N, C-alpha and C positions, 0 to 999 in steps of 0.2 A: 078237755082238749078235743081237735076236731079229729079223726082219723084219718091216717094220711093216705093218699094215694100211691102204690107202689109203681114207680116208673123204673124201665129198662131199657141201657143205649150201651153202645159200644158199636166198634167198626166193624165192616164185613168179614166175615170167617173168624170171629171171635170165639162165636160158641154161644151166643147170647140167645139165639132163638131156642134152640135146643135146652140148654140149661134154664129159659124162663119156661119154656113149656112144663118142664119139671119141676118146677118150683112150684108155678101157678096150679099144679096137680096138687103138690104137698101140701100146698095153703085153702087148697078149695076155692080159688080164687077163676074166674074167666080170664082168658091170655087173649090180648088183643094186639096184634101186630100192625104198625103202620107198614110195613115191609108188603105185608098179604095185600094190603088197601091199594097200594102203588102197583102190585103187579095185576092184582085185577084191574085198576085202571087203565095201564097198559094194553093187556087183553082183549078189556072192552074197544080202545082205540085202535084195535090191529097192527099194534108195533111192540117193538122189543122194551125191556126193561129201560137200556142204553139209549132208546130214541126219546121214550118217555123222559128220561133223565134231562139228556140234553135239549131237550123241547120246552123244559121246566124253567132252564136259565134264562130264557127270554119269556116266557109266559107265567111269572109269579103265582097265576089263580091257581096253576096247578097242587102246587106246594099248598096254598092257602087253604084250597078246598080240604085237601088231606088234613091237613095238620088241623083244621077246625073240624073236622069228622072225631079226629082223635080226643079233643080237647072234650066236646060232647058228650061221649063215650066213656072218659075220666070218672074212676069213682072206687070208692076202695075195694068194692067187689071184684075189681078186675086188675090183673099185673096191666099195664100199658108199654108193650114193648115199642119202641120208635126213637130215632137217633136224636130229634129235639121234641119229642113230646114232655120232657119233665122238666127241659129249660123252658118248655111256653107256659106250662102249668105252673110253674114258678113266678113267673113275669105276670102270672092272672092274678098272684096270691093264694094259688091252691096249695095246701099243703102236702108237699110230695116225700117218700122215700127214693132219694136217687141213684139208683143201684149200675154199676158200669162192670161190663165183663171186657176181658180184653184179651190178649194175646201177642206175642211177637210176629212182628210183620211178615217174615219165611215161614210160619206156620199156618199163618191167617193165609196167605197166597196157596201153600199146599193144599188145604180144606176146602178152599175154593176152586183149584183147580181139579181136584179129585169130584166134586161136589156135580161142577157143571161142565166134566168132562174134556178140561182146557190142559195145554202143555202150561206148566209152573209160570214161563215167563211172559204167556199171555195173561193168565190170569192175574199177575202181578202189574201187567198195563191196564187191563179195564179195571183195577183194585183203585189204583190211582188214580186215575182221569175220574171215577164215579167218588171217590175222596175228595177230589179238587172241585168238581163243581156243587157237590154238596155244602164243604167249606164257603164255596163265594156263596151260593142260595142262601144260607142261615145265615151269614153276616149282611149280605143286601138287604134281604128280606126280613128278618127280624134283629138285626145287631147280636145276633148273637156266636162267641167264639166256643164251640164245643170242649175247645183245650183246655179254656179257663174257667168250665163251668164245676163249681166244687161238688165233688161226690159224698155221698152217705158212708157208700161202700164201693172199693175195686178188691175185682175177683179177677185173678189172671190165669187162664183155663187151657195156658202152654202144655202144661204138664199131667194137666188134671185130666180125669173122664167127667162127662155132663154129669155124669148123678151126683157128683161131689161139688160139684160148681152149685148144680141147682139144691144142693140141701145147704149150702153155707148162705146162699140166696134167701130161700125159705127161712131157716134158722133168724138171720137178720131178720126179716121182717116183721116173723114173730116177737122178738125181742123190743123191737122198737116200736112197736104197736100194743106189748103189753098182752098180748096174746098167750093161753096159758100153754 
């Protein structure tokens, strides 16, 4: 059997990046984040992340370029974090472990407000707009509905410390890869 690529997804503020970094370190994997690539693209263009998201709504080449880069980087030696990366790899016939970190909406908004220095209601508004934009783009560009994508593991981080979430992700990957 071919070793599967570990992919990680989840909504903004779910804790996937923090837990993913911890799991990758525990597993000895390189951590690759689509979000970091998207942020670098926004910075390179001299615009905000939100502005790049709005631009991508009418310029599919933005998402396609980023997603093609993530697919090219996919390897069993890496943990690939991206909202749509695992689903795209699956559709290209790449064996994946499709991991999802989630949290209750109010907790996600609270985390994002704290991280970004926003009022909670502003974090909610921005997050909902971002999620609607991404949902629309993934459907239009790829025919993917992430809410229907079957997960191999879902971890709710709402009431759990990041280290516990990371440990659960790492444990699952080890078991399903047959690692010692």
